[in-house]
PQR file with spaces between the fields and no chain letter, atoms N, CA, C, O and H, PARSE charges and radii, in Angstrom:
ATOM       1  N    UNK     1     127.829  121.602   90.224 -0.4000 1.5000
ATOM       2  CA   UNK     1     126.423  121.601   89.899 -0.0000 2.0000
ATOM       3  C    UNK     1     125.603  121.449   91.185  0.5500 1.7000
ATOM       4  O    UNK     1     125.919  120.623   92.041 -0.5500 1.4000
ATOM       5  N    UNK     2     124.569  122.241   91.303 -0.4000 1.5000
ATOM       6  CA   UNK     2     123.698  122.182   92.472 -0.0000 2.0000
ATOM       7  C    UNK     2     122.775  120.973   92.395  0.5500 1.7000
ATOM       8  O    UNK     2     122.488  120.471   91.309 -0.5500 1.4000
ATOM       9  H    UNK     2     124.313  122.913   90.608  0.4000 1.0000
ATOM      10  N    UNK     3     122.306  120.505   93.565 -0.4000 1.5000
ATOM      11  CA   UNK     3     121.350  119.395   93.567 -0.0000 2.0000
ATOM      12  C    UNK     3     120.081  119.772   92.817  0.5500 1.7000
ATOM      13  O    UNK     3     119.757  120.952   92.680 -0.5500 1.4000
ATOM      14  H    UNK     3     122.539  120.913   94.448  0.4000 1.0000
ATOM      15  N    UNK     4     119.379  118.779   92.342 -0.4000 1.5000
ATOM      16  CA   UNK     4     118.136  118.980   91.610 -0.0000 2.0000
ATOM      17  C    UNK     4     116.953  118.613   92.510  0.5500 1.7000
ATOM      18  O    UNK     4     117.129  118.033   93.581 -0.5500 1.4000
ATOM      19  H    UNK     4     119.642  117.821   92.453  0.4000 1.0000
ATOM      20  N    UNK     5     115.765  118.957   92.065 -0.4000 1.5000
ATOM      21  CA   UNK     5     114.544  118.706   92.836 -0.0000 2.0000
ATOM      22  C    UNK     5     114.159  117.233   92.738  0.5500 1.7000
ATOM      23  O    UNK     5     114.055  116.670   91.649 -0.5500 1.4000
ATOM      24  H    UNK     5     115.621  119.428   91.195  0.4000 1.0000
ATOM      25  N    UNK     6     113.952  116.625   93.902 -0.4000 1.5000
ATOM      26  CA   UNK     6     113.455  115.246   93.949 -0.0000 2.0000
ATOM      27  C    UNK     6     111.958  115.227   94.232  0.5500 1.7000
ATOM      28  O    UNK     6     111.233  114.370   93.727 -0.5500 1.4000
ATOM      29  H    UNK     6     114.037  117.082   94.787  0.4000 1.0000
ATOM      30  N    UNK     7     111.498  116.185   95.051 -0.4000 1.5000
ATOM      31  CA   UNK     7     110.077  116.248   95.394 -0.0000 2.0000
ATOM      32  C    UNK     7     109.727  117.682   95.768  0.5500 1.7000
ATOM      33  O    UNK     7     110.582  118.446   96.217 -0.5500 1.4000
ATOM      34  H    UNK     7     112.087  116.881   95.461  0.4000 1.0000
ATOM      35  N    UNK     8     108.460  118.037   95.578 -0.4000 1.5000
ATOM      36  CA   UNK     8     107.989  119.381   95.934 -0.0000 2.0000
ATOM      37  C    UNK     8     106.587  119.267   96.497  0.5500 1.7000
ATOM      38  O    UNK     8     105.771  118.471   96.035 -0.5500 1.4000
ATOM      39  H    UNK     8     107.765  117.416   95.213  0.4000 1.0000
ATOM      40  N    UNK     9     106.325  120.093   97.521 -0.4000 1.5000
ATOM      41  CA   UNK     9     105.005  120.120   98.143 -0.0000 2.0000
ATOM      42  C    UNK     9     104.599  121.576   98.327  0.5500 1.7000
ATOM      43  O    UNK     9     105.327  122.342   98.958 -0.5500 1.4000
ATOM      44  H    UNK     9     106.989  120.739   97.897  0.4000 1.0000
ATOM      45  N    UNK    10     103.437  121.972   97.779 -0.4000 1.5000
ATOM      46  CA   UNK    10     102.970  123.342   97.998 -0.0000 2.0000
ATOM      47  C    UNK    10     102.559  123.527   99.453  0.5500 1.7000
ATOM      48  O    UNK    10     101.953  122.638  100.052 -0.5500 1.4000
ATOM      49  H    UNK    10     102.846  121.349   97.267  0.4000 1.0000
ATOM      50  N    UNK    11     102.888  124.669  100.010 -0.4000 1.5000
ATOM      51  CA   UNK    11     102.542  124.999  101.388 -0.0000 2.0000
ATOM      52  C    UNK    11     101.696  126.262  101.396  0.5500 1.7000
ATOM      53  O    UNK    11     101.480  126.883  100.355 -0.5500 1.4000
ATOM      54  H    UNK    11     103.381  125.391   99.524  0.4000 1.0000
ATOM      55  N    UNK    12     101.224  126.634  102.567 -0.4000 1.5000
ATOM      56  CA   UNK    12     100.447  127.861  102.698 -0.0000 2.0000
ATOM      57  C    UNK    12     101.324  129.074  102.437  0.5500 1.7000
ATOM      58  O    UNK    12     102.551  129.005  102.510 -0.5500 1.4000
ATOM      59  H    UNK    12     101.399  126.130  103.413  0.4000 1.0000
ATOM      60  N    UNK    13     100.672  130.175  102.133 -0.4000 1.5000
ATOM      61  CA   UNK    13     101.344  131.459  101.932 -0.0000 2.0000
ATOM      62  C    UNK    13     102.311  131.435  100.758  0.5500 1.7000
ATOM      63  O    UNK    13     103.332  132.123  100.772 -0.5500 1.4000
ATOM      64  H    UNK    13      99.676  130.231  102.074  0.4000 1.0000
ATOM      65  N    UNK    14     101.986  130.636   99.736 -0.4000 1.5000
ATOM      66  CA   UNK    14     102.747  130.587   98.483 -0.0000 2.0000
ATOM      67  C    UNK    14     104.227  130.252   98.687  0.5500 1.7000
ATOM      68  O    UNK    14     105.114  130.890   98.121 -0.5500 1.4000
ATOM      69  H    UNK    14     101.156  130.077   99.724  0.4000 1.0000
ATOM      70  N    UNK    15     104.456  129.249   99.500 -0.4000 1.5000
ATOM      71  CA   UNK    15     105.805  128.703   99.637 -0.0000 2.0000
ATOM      72  C    UNK    15     105.784  127.248   99.197  0.5500 1.7000
ATOM      73  O    UNK    15     104.730  126.613   99.142 -0.5500 1.4000
ATOM      74  H    UNK    15     103.734  128.731   99.960  0.4000 1.0000
ATOM      75  N    UNK    16     106.958  126.737   98.887 -0.4000 1.5000
ATOM      76  CA   UNK    16     107.112  125.352   98.481 -0.0000 2.0000
ATOM      77  C    UNK    16     108.099  124.666   99.410  0.5500 1.7000
ATOM      78  O    UNK    16     109.136  125.238   99.745 -0.5500 1.4000
ATOM      79  H    UNK    16     107.813  127.253   98.932  0.4000 1.0000
ATOM      80  N    UNK    17     107.793  123.468   99.822 -0.4000 1.5000
ATOM      81  CA   UNK    17     108.733  122.630  100.545 -0.0000 2.0000
ATOM      82  C    UNK    17     109.373  121.727   99.497  0.5500 1.7000
ATOM      83  O    UNK    17     108.698  120.920   98.858 -0.5500 1.4000
ATOM      84  H    UNK    17     106.950  123.004   99.550  0.4000 1.0000
ATOM      85  N    UNK    18     110.684  121.876   99.329 -0.4000 1.5000
ATOM      86  CA   UNK    18     111.379  121.162   98.262 -0.0000 2.0000
ATOM      87  C    UNK    18     112.409  120.211   98.853  0.5500 1.7000
ATOM      88  O    UNK    18     113.235  120.602   99.678 -0.5500 1.4000
ATOM      89  H    UNK    18     111.232  122.532   99.848  0.4000 1.0000
ATOM      90  N    UNK    19     112.347  118.962   98.422 -0.4000 1.5000
ATOM      91  CA   UNK    19     113.370  117.982   98.766 -0.0000 2.0000
ATOM      92  C    UNK    19     114.298  117.866   97.566  0.5500 1.7000
ATOM      93  O    UNK    19     113.860  117.616   96.443 -0.5500 1.4000
ATOM      94  H    UNK    19     111.676  118.645   97.752  0.4000 1.0000
ATOM      95  N    UNK    20     115.583  118.051   97.826 -0.4000 1.5000
ATOM      96  CA   UNK    20     116.586  117.999   96.763 -0.0000 2.0000
ATOM      97  C    UNK    20     117.255  116.633   96.727  0.5500 1.7000
ATOM      98  O    UNK    20     117.157  115.851   97.673 -0.5500 1.4000
ATOM      99  H    UNK    20     115.939  118.254   98.738  0.4000 1.0000
ATOM     100  N    UNK    21     117.931  116.361   95.630 -0.4000 1.5000
ATOM     101  CA   UNK    21     118.545  115.036   95.426 -0.0000 2.0000
ATOM     102  C    UNK    21     119.648  114.717   96.429  0.5500 1.7000
ATOM     103  O    UNK    21     120.043  113.558   96.559 -0.5500 1.4000
ATOM     104  H    UNK    21     118.011  116.995   94.862  0.4000 1.0000
ATOM     105  N    UNK    22     120.150  115.723   97.139 -0.4000 1.5000
ATOM     106  CA   UNK    22     121.166  115.474   98.169 -0.0000 2.0000
ATOM     107  C    UNK    22     120.524  115.230   99.531  0.5500 1.7000
ATOM     108  O    UNK    22     121.231  115.089  100.530 -0.5500 1.4000
ATOM     109  H    UNK    22     119.829  116.664   97.033  0.4000 1.0000
ATOM     110  N    UNK    23     119.181  115.177   99.584 -0.4000 1.5000
ATOM     111  CA   UNK    23     118.461  114.912  100.824 -0.0000 2.0000
ATOM     112  C    UNK    23     118.043  116.150  101.591  0.5500 1.7000
ATOM     113  O    UNK    23     117.262  116.047  102.537 -0.5500 1.4000
ATOM     114  H    UNK    23     118.608  115.292   98.773  0.4000 1.0000
ATOM     115  N    UNK    24     118.544  117.324  101.209 -0.4000 1.5000
ATOM     116  CA   UNK    24     118.160  118.558  101.897 -0.0000 2.0000
ATOM     117  C    UNK    24     116.697  118.881  101.619  0.5500 1.7000
ATOM     118  O    UNK    24     116.205  118.679  100.509 -0.5500 1.4000
ATOM     119  H    UNK    24     119.179  117.408  100.441  0.4000 1.0000
ATOM     120  N    UNK    25     116.015  119.381  102.631 -0.4000 1.5000
ATOM     121  CA   UNK    25     114.647  119.877  102.490 -0.0000 2.0000
ATOM     122  C    UNK    25     114.690  121.365  102.804  0.5500 1.7000
ATOM     123  O    UNK    25     115.113  121.774  103.886 -0.5500 1.4000
ATOM     124  H    UNK    25     116.415  119.545  103.533  0.4000 1.0000
ATOM     125  N    UNK    26     114.244  122.174  101.835 -0.4000 1.5000
ATOM     126  CA   UNK    26     114.299  123.620  101.982 -0.0000 2.0000
ATOM     127  C    UNK    26     112.954  124.231  101.609  0.5500 1.7000
ATOM     128  O    UNK    26     112.124  123.600  100.954 -0.5500 1.4000
ATOM     129  H    UNK    26     113.901  121.843  100.956  0.4000 1.0000
ATOM     130  N    UNK    27     112.761  125.470  102.042 -0.4000 1.5000
ATOM     131  CA   UNK    27     111.538  126.202  101.740 -0.0000 2.0000
ATOM     132  C    UNK    27     111.842  127.305  100.724  0.5500 1.7000
ATOM     133  O    UNK    27     112.792  128.071  100.884 -0.5500 1.4000
ATOM     134  H    UNK    27     113.435  125.982  102.574  0.4000 1.0000
ATOM     135  N    UNK    28     111.019  127.368   99.680 -0.4000 1.5000
ATOM     136  CA   UNK    28     111.179  128.387   98.640 -0.0000 2.0000
ATOM     137  C    UNK    28     109.948  129.279   98.628  0.5500 1.7000
ATOM     138  O    UNK    28     108.821  128.797   98.517 -0.5500 1.4000
ATOM     139  H    UNK    28     110.247  126.746   99.550  0.4000 1.0000
ATOM     140  N    UNK    29     110.170  130.579   98.743 -0.4000 1.5000
ATOM     141  CA   UNK    29     109.099  131.566   98.749 -0.0000 2.0000
ATOM     142  C    UNK    29     108.819  132.025   97.318  0.5500 1.7000
ATOM     143  O    UNK    29     109.676  132.638   96.682 -0.5500 1.4000
ATOM     144  H    UNK    29     111.085  130.971   98.834  0.4000 1.0000
ATOM     145  N    UNK    30     107.631  131.729   96.818 -0.4000 1.5000
ATOM     146  CA   UNK    30     107.269  132.089   95.446 -0.0000 2.0000
ATOM     147  C    UNK    30     106.713  133.516   95.366  0.5500 1.7000
ATOM     148  O    UNK    30     106.642  134.083   94.275 -0.5500 1.4000
ATOM     149  H    UNK    30     106.935  131.231   97.335  0.4000 1.0000
ATOM     150  N    UNK    31     106.321  134.102   96.498 -0.4000 1.5000
ATOM     151  CA   UNK    31     105.673  135.416   96.490 -0.0000 2.0000
ATOM     152  C    UNK    31     106.423  136.499   95.712  0.5500 1.7000
ATOM     153  O    UNK    31     105.763  137.288   95.035 -0.5500 1.4000
ATOM     154  H    UNK    31     106.379  133.641   97.383  0.4000 1.0000
ATOM     155  N    UNK    32     107.749  136.591   95.761 -0.4000 1.5000
ATOM     156  CA   UNK    32     108.429  137.639   94.989 -0.0000 2.0000
ATOM     157  C    UNK    32     108.210  137.544   93.474  0.5500 1.7000
ATOM     158  O    UNK    32     108.431  138.522   92.759 -0.5500 1.4000
ATOM     159  H    UNK    32     108.285  135.949   96.311  0.4000 1.0000
ATOM     160  N    UNK    33     107.788  136.402   92.990 -0.4000 1.5000
ATOM     161  CA   UNK    33     107.571  136.190   91.557 -0.0000 2.0000
ATOM     162  C    UNK    33     106.113  136.392   91.143  0.5500 1.7000
ATOM     163  O    UNK    33     105.816  136.481   89.952 -0.5500 1.4000
ATOM     164  H    UNK    33     107.609  135.608   93.570  0.4000 1.0000
ATOM     165  N    UNK    34     105.209  136.465   92.110 -0.4000 1.5000
ATOM     166  CA   UNK    34     103.775  136.398   91.861 -0.0000 2.0000
ATOM     167  C    UNK    34     103.197  137.563   91.055  0.5500 1.7000
ATOM     168  O    UNK    34     102.065  137.461   90.581 -0.5500 1.4000
ATOM     169  H    UNK    34     105.450  136.393   93.078  0.4000 1.0000
ATOM     170  N    UNK    35     103.915  138.640   90.888 -0.4000 1.5000
ATOM     171  CA   UNK    35     103.414  139.781   90.124 -0.0000 2.0000
ATOM     172  C    UNK    35     104.172  139.986   88.822  0.5500 1.7000
ATOM     173  O    UNK    35     104.113  141.061   88.225 -0.5500 1.4000
ATOM     174  H    UNK    35     104.834  138.723   91.273  0.4000 1.0000
ATOM     175  N    UNK    36     104.887  138.951   88.382 -0.4000 1.5000
ATOM     176  CA   UNK    36     105.713  139.050   87.177 -0.0000 2.0000
ATOM     177  C    UNK    36     105.123  138.153   86.087  0.5500 1.7000
ATOM     178  O    UNK    36     105.021  136.939   86.265 -0.5500 1.4000
ATOM     179  H    UNK    36     104.936  138.078   88.867  0.4000 1.0000
ATOM     180  N    UNK    37     104.741  138.746   84.977 -0.4000 1.5000
ATOM     181  CA   UNK    37     104.330  138.003   83.785 -0.0000 2.0000
ATOM     182  C    UNK    37     103.416  136.831   84.061  0.5500 1.7000
ATOM     183  O    UNK    37     102.407  136.959   84.754 -0.5500 1.4000
ATOM     184  H    UNK    37     104.824  139.732   84.833  0.4000 1.0000
ATOM     185  N    UNK    38     103.786  135.678   83.505 -0.4000 1.5000
ATOM     186  CA   UNK    38     102.957  134.473   83.598 -0.0000 2.0000
ATOM     187  C    UNK    38     102.848  133.949   85.030  0.5500 1.7000
ATOM     188  O    UNK    38     101.935  133.183   85.339 -0.5500 1.4000
ATOM     189  H    UNK    38     104.606  135.574   82.942  0.4000 1.0000
ATOM     190  N    UNK    39     103.764  134.350   85.901 -0.4000 1.5000
ATOM     191  CA   UNK    39     103.699  133.919   87.303 -0.0000 2.0000
ATOM     192  C    UNK    39     102.449  134.457   87.995  0.5500 1.7000
ATOM     193  O    UNK    39     102.024  133.908   89.012 -0.5500 1.4000
ATOM     194  H    UNK    39     104.506  134.971   85.651  0.4000 1.0000
ATOM     195  N    UNK    40     101.849  135.532   87.454 -0.4000 1.5000
ATOM     196  CA   UNK    40     100.615  136.085   88.031 -0.0000 2.0000
ATOM     197  C    UNK    40      99.514  135.036   88.076  0.5500 1.7000
ATOM     198  O    UNK    40      98.663  135.068   88.965 -0.5500 1.4000
ATOM     199  H    UNK    40     102.194  135.978   86.628  0.4000 1.0000
ATOM     200  N    UNK    41      99.522  134.110   87.129 -0.4000 1.5000
ATOM     201  CA   UNK    41      98.508  133.049   87.102 -0.0000 2.0000
ATOM     202  C    UNK    41      98.557  132.180   88.357  0.5500 1.7000
ATOM     203  O    UNK    41      97.561  131.551   88.714 -0.5500 1.4000
ATOM     204  H    UNK    41     100.213  134.084   86.407  0.4000 1.0000
ATOM     205  N    UNK    42      99.707  132.139   89.028 -0.4000 1.5000
ATOM     206  CA   UNK    42      99.863  131.297   90.210 -0.0000 2.0000
ATOM     207  C    UNK    42      99.115  131.845   91.421  0.5500 1.7000
ATOM     208  O    UNK    42      99.071  131.187   92.460 -0.5500 1.4000
ATOM     209  H    UNK    42     100.516  132.650   88.738  0.4000 1.0000
ATOM     210  N    UNK    43      98.522  133.042   91.309 -0.4000 1.5000
ATOM     211  CA   UNK    43      97.674  133.565   92.373 -0.0000 2.0000
ATOM     212  C    UNK    43      96.410  132.732   92.526  0.5500 1.7000
ATOM     213  O    UNK    43      95.744  132.799   93.559 -0.5500 1.4000
ATOM     214  H    UNK    43      98.557  133.577   90.465  0.4000 1.0000
ATOM     215  N    UNK    44      96.075  131.949   91.507 -0.4000 1.5000
ATOM     216  CA   UNK    44      94.977  130.988   91.591 -0.0000 2.0000
ATOM     217  C    UNK    44      95.485  129.814   92.432  0.5500 1.7000
ATOM     218  O    UNK    44      96.378  129.077   92.015 -0.5500 1.4000
ATOM     219  H    UNK    44      96.617  131.895   90.668  0.4000 1.0000
ATOM     220  N    UNK    45      94.903  129.654   93.615 -0.4000 1.5000
ATOM     221  CA   UNK    45      95.410  128.669   94.568 -0.0000 2.0000
ATOM     222  C    UNK    45      95.404  127.249   94.008  0.5500 1.7000
ATOM     223  O    UNK    45      96.323  126.475   94.278 -0.5500 1.4000
ATOM     224  H    UNK    45      94.177  130.253   93.954  0.4000 1.0000
ATOM     225  N    UNK    46      94.379  126.899   93.232 -0.4000 1.5000
ATOM     226  CA   UNK    46      94.352  125.544   92.675 -0.0000 2.0000
ATOM     227  C    UNK    46      95.484  125.342   91.671  0.5500 1.7000
ATOM     228  O    UNK    46      96.048  124.250   91.590 -0.5500 1.4000
ATOM     229  H    UNK    46      93.632  127.527   93.012  0.4000 1.0000
ATOM     230  N    UNK    47      95.822  126.374   90.909 -0.4000 1.5000
ATOM     231  CA   UNK    47      96.951  126.274   89.987 -0.0000 2.0000
ATOM     232  C    UNK    47      98.268  126.216   90.766  0.5500 1.7000
ATOM     233  O    UNK    47      99.148  125.420   90.438 -0.5500 1.4000
ATOM     234  H    UNK    47      95.364  127.260   90.974  0.4000 1.0000
ATOM     235  N    UNK    48      98.404  127.042   91.779 -0.4000 1.5000
ATOM     236  CA   UNK    48      99.625  127.014   92.594 -0.0000 2.0000
ATOM     237  C    UNK    48      99.846  125.616   93.169  0.5500 1.7000
ATOM     238  O    UNK    48     100.972  125.120   93.196 -0.5500 1.4000
ATOM     239  H    UNK    48      97.689  127.689   92.046  0.4000 1.0000
ATOM     240  N    UNK    49      98.775  124.994   93.623 -0.4000 1.5000
ATOM     241  CA   UNK    49      98.878  123.659   94.234 -0.0000 2.0000
ATOM     242  C    UNK    49      99.127  122.544   93.224  0.5500 1.7000
ATOM     243  O    UNK    49      99.320  121.394   93.619 -0.5500 1.4000
ATOM     244  H    UNK    49      97.860  125.397   93.600  0.4000 1.0000
ATOM     245  N    UNK    50      99.127  122.855   91.936 -0.4000 1.5000
ATOM     246  CA   UNK    50      99.360  121.841   90.904 -0.0000 2.0000
ATOM     247  C    UNK    50     100.846  121.567   90.662  0.5500 1.7000
ATOM     248  O    UNK    50     101.182  120.768   89.788 -0.5500 1.4000
ATOM     249  H    UNK    50      98.970  123.789   91.615  0.4000 1.0000
ATOM     250  N    UNK    51     101.728  122.199   91.405 -0.4000 1.5000
ATOM     251  CA   UNK    51     103.169  122.064   91.186 -0.0000 2.0000
ATOM     252  C    UNK    51     103.625  120.610   91.354  0.5500 1.7000
ATOM     253  O    UNK    51     103.179  119.900   92.255 -0.5500 1.4000
ATOM     254  H    UNK    51     101.455  122.848   92.115  0.4000 1.0000
ATOM     255  N    UNK    52     104.518  120.193   90.466 -0.4000 1.5000
ATOM     256  CA   UNK    52     105.076  118.834   90.473 -0.0000 2.0000
ATOM     257  C    UNK    52     106.562  118.899   90.129  0.5500 1.7000
ATOM     258  O    UNK    52     107.004  119.842   89.473 -0.5500 1.4000
ATOM     259  H    UNK    52     104.880  120.770   89.733  0.4000 1.0000
ATOM     260  N    UNK    53     107.337  117.902   90.568 -0.4000 1.5000
ATOM     261  CA   UNK    53     108.717  117.820   90.097 -0.0000 2.0000
ATOM     262  C    UNK    53     108.727  117.586   88.590  0.5500 1.7000
ATOM     263  O    UNK    53     107.859  116.892   88.060 -0.5500 1.4000
ATOM     264  H    UNK    53     106.978  117.136   91.101  0.4000 1.0000
ATOM     265  N    UNK    54     109.706  118.165   87.902 -0.4000 1.5000
ATOM     266  CA   UNK    54     109.777  118.022   86.445 -0.0000 2.0000
ATOM     267  C    UNK    54     111.219  118.179   85.987  0.5500 1.7000
ATOM     268  O    UNK    54     111.786  119.268   86.080 -0.5500 1.4000
ATOM     269  H    UNK    54     110.411  118.729   88.332  0.4000 1.0000
ATOM     270  N    UNK    55     111.815  117.102   85.495 -0.4000 1.5000
ATOM     271  CA   UNK    55     113.171  117.113   84.930 -0.0000 2.0000
ATOM     272  C    UNK    55     114.190  117.804   85.833  0.5500 1.7000
ATOM     273  O    UNK    55     114.996  118.609   85.368 -0.5500 1.4000
ATOM     274  H    UNK    55     111.355  116.217   85.420  0.4000 1.0000
ATOM     275  N    UNK    56     114.148  117.485   87.129 -0.4000 1.5000
ATOM     276  CA   UNK    56     115.104  118.047   88.078 -0.0000 2.0000
ATOM     277  C    UNK    56     114.723  119.403   88.605  0.5500 1.7000
ATOM     278  O    UNK    56     115.455  119.980   89.409 -0.5500 1.4000
ATOM     279  H    UNK    56     113.493  116.832   87.507  0.4000 1.0000
ATOM     280  N    UNK    57     113.603  119.923   88.176 -0.4000 1.5000
ATOM     281  CA   UNK    57     113.123  121.216   88.641 -0.0000 2.0000
ATOM     282  C    UNK    57     111.658  121.042   89.052  0.5500 1.7000
ATOM     283  O    UNK    57     111.266  119.974   89.520 -0.5500 1.4000
ATOM     284  H    UNK    57     113.009  119.453   87.523  0.4000 1.0000
ATOM     285  N    UNK    58     110.849  122.094   88.875 -0.4000 1.5000
ATOM     286  CA   UNK    58     109.423  122.026   89.159 -0.0000 2.0000
ATOM     287  C    UNK    58     108.657  122.624   87.987  0.5500 1.7000
ATOM     288  O    UNK    58     109.205  123.388   87.193 -0.5500 1.4000
ATOM     289  H    UNK    58     111.168  122.962   88.495  0.4000 1.0000
ATOM     290  N    UNK    59     107.381  122.263   87.895 -0.4000 1.5000
ATOM     291  CA   UNK    59     106.536  122.848   86.866 -0.0000 2.0000
ATOM     292  C    UNK    59     105.086  122.823   87.352  0.5500 1.7000
ATOM     293  O    UNK    59     104.642  121.872   87.993 -0.5500 1.4000
ATOM     294  H    UNK    59     106.936  121.642   88.541  0.4000 1.0000
ATOM     295  N    UNK    60     104.364  123.898   87.026 -0.4000 1.5000
ATOM     296  CA   UNK    60     102.942  123.971   87.326 -0.0000 2.0000
ATOM     297  C    UNK    60     102.146  123.509   86.117  0.5500 1.7000
ATOM     298  O    UNK    60     102.695  123.367   85.025 -0.5500 1.4000
ATOM     299  H    UNK    60     104.725  124.671   86.505  0.4000 1.0000
ATOM     300  N    UNK    61     100.848  123.274   86.309 -0.4000 1.5000
ATOM     301  CA   UNK    61      99.981  122.751   85.252 -0.0000 2.0000
ATOM     302  C    UNK    61      99.908  123.665   84.035  0.5500 1.7000
ATOM     303  O    UNK    61      99.621  123.195   82.934 -0.5500 1.4000
ATOM     304  H    UNK    61     100.402  123.390   87.197  0.4000 1.0000
ATOM     305  N    UNK    62     100.164  124.965   84.209 -0.4000 1.5000
ATOM     306  CA   UNK    62     100.126  125.900   83.077 -0.0000 2.0000
ATOM     307  C    UNK    62     101.469  125.990   82.349  0.5500 1.7000
ATOM     308  O    UNK    62     101.617  126.789   81.425 -0.5500 1.4000
ATOM     309  H    UNK    62     100.398  125.346   85.103  0.4000 1.0000
ATOM     310  N    UNK    63     102.449  125.176   82.756 -0.4000 1.5000
ATOM     311  CA   UNK    63     103.747  125.149   82.090 -0.0000 2.0000
ATOM     312  C    UNK    63     104.797  126.050   82.701  0.5500 1.7000
ATOM     313  O    UNK    63     105.953  126.011   82.281 -0.5500 1.4000
ATOM     314  H    UNK    63     102.329  124.526   83.507  0.4000 1.0000
ATOM     315  N    UNK    64     104.429  126.866   83.686 -0.4000 1.5000
ATOM     316  CA   UNK    64     105.398  127.740   84.353 -0.0000 2.0000
ATOM     317  C    UNK    64     106.385  126.870   85.123  0.5500 1.7000
ATOM     318  O    UNK    64     106.002  125.909   85.790 -0.5500 1.4000
ATOM     319  H    UNK    64     103.490  126.898   84.028  0.4000 1.0000
ATOM     320  N    UNK    65     107.659  127.226   85.017 -0.4000 1.5000
ATOM     321  CA   UNK    65     108.686  126.491   85.757 -0.0000 2.0000
ATOM     322  C    UNK    65     109.711  127.470   86.299  0.5500 1.7000
ATOM     323  O    UNK    65     109.669  128.662   85.995 -0.5500 1.4000
ATOM     324  H    UNK    65     107.970  128.006   84.476  0.4000 1.0000
ATOM     325  N    UNK    66     110.622  126.962   87.096 -0.4000 1.5000
ATOM     326  CA   UNK    66     111.724  127.758   87.639 -0.0000 2.0000
ATOM     327  C    UNK    66     113.021  126.977   87.483  0.5500 1.7000
ATOM     328  O    UNK    66     113.029  125.746   87.487 -0.5500 1.4000
ATOM     329  H    UNK    66     110.656  125.993   87.342  0.4000 1.0000
ATOM     330  N    UNK    67     114.096  127.703   87.347 -0.4000 1.5000
ATOM     331  CA   UNK    67     115.422  127.104   87.220 -0.0000 2.0000
ATOM     332  C    UNK    67     115.761  126.335   88.502  0.5500 1.7000
ATOM     333  O    UNK    67     115.570  126.858   89.600 -0.5500 1.4000
ATOM     334  H    UNK    67     114.090  128.703   87.344  0.4000 1.0000
ATOM     335  N    UNK    68     116.258  125.106   88.374 -0.4000 1.5000
ATOM     336  CA   UNK    68     116.602  124.334   89.570 -0.0000 2.0000
ATOM     337  C    UNK    68     117.704  124.993   90.398  0.5500 1.7000
ATOM     338  O    UNK    68     117.720  124.844   91.620 -0.5500 1.4000
ATOM     339  H    UNK    68     116.413  124.682   87.481  0.4000 1.0000
ATOM     340  N    UNK    69     118.614  125.710   89.767 -0.4000 1.5000
ATOM     341  CA   UNK    69     119.654  126.412   90.525 -0.0000 2.0000
ATOM     342  C    UNK    69     119.050  127.542   91.362  0.5500 1.7000
ATOM     343  O    UNK    69     119.446  127.749   92.508 -0.5500 1.4000
ATOM     344  H    UNK    69     118.601  125.831   88.775  0.4000 1.0000
ATOM     345  N    UNK    70     118.096  128.265   90.789 -0.4000 1.5000
ATOM     346  CA   UNK    70     117.402  129.316   91.546 -0.0000 2.0000
ATOM     347  C    UNK    70     116.690  128.707   92.743  0.5500 1.7000
ATOM     348  O    UNK    70     116.767  129.236   93.852 -0.5500 1.4000
ATOM     349  H    UNK    70     117.774  128.096   89.858  0.4000 1.0000
ATOM     350  N    UNK    71     116.004  127.603   92.524 -0.4000 1.5000
ATOM     351  CA   UNK    71     115.287  126.953   93.616 -0.0000 2.0000
ATOM     352  C    UNK    71     116.233  126.561   94.745  0.5500 1.7000
ATOM     353  O    UNK    71     115.920  126.770   95.917 -0.5500 1.4000
ATOM     354  H    UNK    71     115.942  127.172   91.623  0.4000 1.0000
ATOM     355  N    UNK    72     117.378  125.998   94.402 -0.4000 1.5000
ATOM     356  CA   UNK    72     118.309  125.563   95.436 -0.0000 2.0000
ATOM     357  C    UNK    72     118.980  126.741   96.132  0.5500 1.7000
ATOM     358  O    UNK    72     119.050  126.780   97.360 -0.5500 1.4000
ATOM     359  H    UNK    72     117.632  125.829   93.450  0.4000 1.0000
ATOM     360  N    UNK    73     119.466  127.688   95.364 -0.4000 1.5000
ATOM     361  CA   UNK    73     120.240  128.797   95.928 -0.0000 2.0000
ATOM     362  C    UNK    73     119.391  129.792   96.708  0.5500 1.7000
ATOM     363  O    UNK    73     119.884  130.407   97.654 -0.5500 1.4000
ATOM     364  H    UNK    73     119.409  127.657   94.366  0.4000 1.0000
ATOM     365  N    UNK    74     118.118  129.965   96.331 -0.4000 1.5000
ATOM     366  CA   UNK    74     117.263  130.945   97.007 -0.0000 2.0000
ATOM     367  C    UNK    74     116.352  130.320   98.062  0.5500 1.7000
ATOM     368  O    UNK    74     115.592  131.040   98.710 -0.5500 1.4000
ATOM     369  H    UNK    74     117.717  129.466   95.563  0.4000 1.0000
ATOM     370  N    UNK    75     116.406  129.026   98.249 -0.4000 1.5000
ATOM     371  CA   UNK    75     115.612  128.378   99.290 -0.0000 2.0000
ATOM     372  C    UNK    75     116.326  128.496  100.627  0.5500 1.7000
ATOM     373  O    UNK    75     117.546  128.643  100.704 -0.5500 1.4000
ATOM     374  H    UNK    75     117.023  128.441   97.723  0.4000 1.0000
ATOM     375  N    UNK    76     115.522  128.425  101.665 -0.4000 1.5000
ATOM     376  CA   UNK    76     116.084  128.495  103.034 -0.0000 2.0000
ATOM     377  C    UNK    76     115.796  127.210  103.767  0.5500 1.7000
ATOM     378  O    UNK    76     116.180  127.061  104.927 -0.5500 1.4000
ATOM     379  H    UNK    76     114.531  128.305  101.601  0.4000 1.0000
């Protein structure tokens, strides 16, 4: 099982700085998702900045979330 999200911080250019439960800090690029379905709402900068850790993953104020495995495996 991959580590889960312990903390998340929105950064410029639609990236997230994510701290995982194993202590790793990685950067996740949200831009590839920004034109897909409900993710389009995240183009609103105030909504994008509303991201919070949620049950080992992340969630925005509008309820959009991402799989914690995707976050870990696709982060750099």
